[in-house]
N, C-alpha and C positions, 0 to 999 in steps of 0.2 A: 388427870384431867385438869385442864386450865380452868380458872375461875369463870371466865366468860363462857366457856362451853357449858358449864354447869347451869349458868343462868338460863341459857336457851333450852337445855334439856328439861329443867324443872318447869319452865313455862309451857313447853310442849306437852309434858306429862299431865299438866292440868288443863289441857285443851284451851289455852289462852293465846291470843294474838299479841303482837307487840303493842298494838293500840290498847288492848285491855290492860296490859301491864303499865303502859304510860298513864292511863287513867288512874290506876291504883296509886302510882307514885307521883301523880300530879306533874307530869312532864310530857314530852312529845314522843311520838313513835320513833322519830329519827334519833333521839337521845338514847332510847332503849336499844336501838340497833347498834349504836356506837359502843354501848356497854357489852352487848352480846358478841361483838366482833373483836373486843379487846382494844379498840381504838382509844377509848377513854375509860378511866376507872370510875366506878360508882362509889358514892360516899357511904360512910358507915350508916348514916340515918336511913338511907334507902335499903341497905341490906337488912336492917332491923325490921322495917316495914314488910319486906318480902318474907323474912323468916316467920313473922307472925301470921302473915296471910297464908303461906304454904304450910305452916305448923312444922317447920324443920329448923335445925340449928344453923346459925350463921356459918360455923365452920364447915358444914355440909355445902352451903351455897358457895363458899369460897373454894371448894374443891380440896380442902385439907383432910377430910375424911370421906370414905366412899359409902358408908351406910348412914342414911338420914336418921338423925335423932329427933324425936318429937319434942316440942317444947312442953314444959310442965305447966 
C-alpha cells in the first residue's frame, strides 16, 4: 500500500473528513487532498501529529508495516 493510500484509509476508519484532518493539522482541506492523492509529500511533523491523534506508529501511516502498532 502506498503511503498516501494509508492516510486516506486511516482517516476514513476514524470517520473523519478531509476538513476534520485539516483542522487537526492546521492546514486546508485542499492540502490534505494533495497528501492523500500523493501529489505532495506530507512533512514529518504532520505525521507525528497524526500518529499521536490516531494512536498508531508513523511506520504504519507510511505504509511500511501492515499492522498498526499502538503508541506507548
